[in-house]
C-alpha positions in Angstrom: 0.0 0.0 0.0 1.4 3.4 -1.0 0.8 6.3 1.4 0.3 9.6 -0.5 1.0 11.8 2.6 4.4 10.4 3.2 7.1 12.2 1.1 9.2 10.0 -1.1 13.0 10.5 -1.2 13.4 14.2 -1.2 15.6 15.6 -3.9 14.2 19.2 -3.8 13.3 21.7 -1.1 11.3 24.9 -1.3 12.7 28.3 -0.3 10.8 29.7 2.8 10.8 33.2 1.2 9.9 32.8 -2.4 8.9 29.1 -2.6 11.3 28.4 -5.4 12.4 24.7 -5.7 16.1 24.2 -4.8 18.4 21.2 -4.7 18.4 19.5 -1.4 22.0 20.6 -0.6 21.6 24.3 -1.6 22.7 26.9 1.0 21.4 30.0 -0.8 18.3 30.4 -2.9 19.1 31.1 -6.5 15.9 33.2 -6.9 15.9 35.5 -3.9 19.5 35.1 -2.7 18.4 34.3 0.9 20.1 31.7 3.1 18.2 28.5 3.5 18.8 25.7 6.0 17.8 22.0 6.3 14.5 20.6 5.1 11.5 20.1 7.4 8.9 17.4 7.1 6.9 19.4 4.6 9.7 19.9 2.1 10.3 23.5 2.9 13.7 24.7 3.9 14.1 26.2 7.4 15.2 29.8 7.9 18.7 29.8 9.5 18.9 31.9 12.7 20.8 35.1 12.2 22.6 35.3 15.5 24.6 38.4 14.5 21.4 40.5 14.3 20.4 39.4 17.8 23.8 40.4 19.1 23.6 43.8 17.4 20.1 44.4 18.7 21.2 43.6 22.3 24.2 45.9 21.9 22.1 48.8 20.6 19.6 48.4 23.5 22.6 48.5 26.0 23.9 51.6 24.4 20.5 53.2 24.4 20.1 52.4 28.1 23.5 53.7 28.9 22.8 57.0 27.0 19.4 57.4 28.8 21.3 57.0 32.2 24.0 59.4 31.1 21.6 62.0 29.8 18.9 62.0 32.4 19.6 59.9 35.5 23.3 60.4 36.5 24.2 62.8 39.3 25.6 65.9 37.8 
């Protein structure tokens, strides 16, 4: 008996941004140039985590808080 819901051997994956079909070992989408990760159970590539953006955001929040302290809360 053949199960239609179970994917056969995957040779392609879909870009999570533009849904273009990519080879299973592709790291970057040829259509939208976004990074793509491993495949999920639905055949769509996962978006890789951009850790550098999280670090930059945290750094900017720290600098903003430091500025607010310096400008308004420090003893003059």
